[in-house]
N, C-alpha and C positions, 0 to 999 in steps of 0.2 A: 072143280073148284067152285066154292060157293060165293055169291055176292053177300050173303049174310055170314056172319062169323061166329054165331052162337055156340058152334061146336068146339070153339078154341076156349080152354079154361084161362080166364084172365085173373084168377085169384093169385095172391102172392104166395109162392111156394115157401116151404119151411126153412130153406137154406141150411141144411144140415148135411154132414158128410155121410158117405155110404161106402166105406172101405170094404167091408165084408161082401156086399152085394157086387161091388166092382170086381173083387177077387174072383167070385163065382162066375161072373160074366167072362172075365179073361180066361179063365180055365177051360171054358167051353169053345173058345176060338182056336183055330189052327193057325200056326206060325204067328203066335201073338206076342212074342218077346215078354212072356209072363212075369219073370222076376224083375226085368228092367222097369216095366210100366208100373208094377206094384210099388217098387222102390220109389219111383218118381211121385206116385200118389202119396205115399207115406211122408215123403219130404215136404210135399205141398201142405198136407194136413198139419204137420208139425209146425210149419211156418205160419199157417193161417187156420188154427183150430175153429175159428169163426169165419165163415165165408164172407160175412159182411166186411171184415177187415181187408180181405182181397179186393172186394168191389170198391173200396175206398181209396185204393192206390191210384197213382197217376196212370193214365191210359197207357203210356209208353212202358211203364213198369209191369202192368197187367199183361200186355202183349207179350213181353219178354224177348229174350234173345239168347243164342247160344254162343255168343262171342262177348265176353269170355265165357267158358264152361264152369261158372261158379256164381254164387250170389242169388239174390232175389230174382233177378231178370231170367237167369237160367232155370230156377225152380219153376217160374211161372210158365215159361215156354214148355217145359217138359211135362207139365201138368195138363196140357190141353186134351190129351185123350180122356183123362179122368173128368174134366170139365164137361166134355161132350156127354159123357155118361150121365153125369149129374143132371145136365139139361134135358136129356132125353127122358129121365125118370122124374122130372119136375121137382128136383131138389134145389134147382137155382134157375133163374131166368138170366140169360146172358144178353147183355145190352148190345144194341146195333153198333155202337162206336167200337167195341171190342171185336165183333163179328167182321166189320167192314176193315178195321185196322189190321187184323191178322192176315187178311187177304187169302192166302193159300192155306186152306184147311185140309189136312191129311185125313180125310174121312170118305173113303170110297162108297159110292152109292150101292155097290153090291154087298156092303157090310151093314146097311141100313135095314130097318124092319121090312118084311116082304110087302106090306101095303105101300110103303114109301118107294120101294123099287118099282112096283107096278105103276104108281103115280107117275114117277119119273119117265118111264117108258111111254105111257099114254101122253104125256106132255110133249115128249120128243116127236111122237107120231103126228101129233096135232100140228106142231110147228112146221114139220116137214110138208104137211098137206097144205099149209098157209103159204108155202113158197120159200121157207128158210133153207139155208144151205146145210149139208150133212155136217160140215164142220162146226155148226152151231151146237152140236151135242155136248161138247165140253163146257160151253156156256150154260146149257141147260142144267147139267149136273152141278155146276158151280152154284146156280141159283137155288137148286133143291137143297144143297148143302147149307147155304146161308139160312134159308127158311127153316130147315130142319133144326139147326142149332138154336135158332130163336124160339120155335114153337114145338119142337119135338115131333112125335107121331101125328100131331094135329096139323102139321104141314099140308096134309090132304084136304084140310078144310079152309085153308087160306082164301080170304075174300077181299073185297075192296078196301075194308078198313085196315087190313094189314099191309095192302100195297101202299095205302096212303102214309101209313106209319113208317114204312121203309123209305118212300120217297122223301119225307120230311127228314128222316134220320140221315139220309145221304147229303142232303142239303146242309144240315147242321155239322155234319162231320167235315165236309169240304171247307166250311169256314174256320175250322180249327187251325190254330197256328202250328200245332204238331202233327197235322194230318199227312198221311202218305196218300196222295190222290190217285183214285182209281178212275182214270178218265174214260167216259164212255160207257161204263158199266151200269150206272144208275138207270139210264134210258132203256138199255137192253133188257136188264132184269125186270124192269116194270113192264115192258112190252110183252116179254115172255110170259109172265104170269096173267097179265090182262088178257092175252089172246085166248086163255083157257076158260075165262069167265063165261057163264051162260049168257046168251042173248047179246053178245058183244061182236062187232065186226072189226076184224083187224085190217086197218087201212095202209099201214106202212110195213114194208117188207124189207128184210136184208137179203139182198141178191148178190 
């Protein structure tokens, strides 16, 4: 992980849909529930042909819910796999409020690009060497998912400015009246990534 963040593209993405590319991606996966996921993506595109429309919704609506199994809230929740795909391919930048608010992202690390999987393993090995417990692995993978959703493949280049952005986003999010608070996660996620920055000494450990 780098102190400098120049390898991360900060340009505004085009914010355009990519249904055909998503269909090809799904077709290459095993046990991918192809028909259902493609149907969910089509419903989302029909509801929000312009991605900016979705981004302008209230946070609670963008996060979505499957209770009840109908309406805008359900469409938004079911579209999460498609949104991950768009974010990975720089068709959209997903904001921290949405990433934090969703909390549980069904995005297994073993499904991520090989470079991100290797990054996750190296990060886990470094944290264990620093004295963190084995059960911290789940939090490590959660952190990788968060930053992957935000930065895509460039997560391997996350540096201090991205850590600062995340810390500020957590502070802003927890002041929201509609926030679902994730207690304790902000400090751990920051320590987790900070530990892998070059020339930094990790002083506090979770034992």
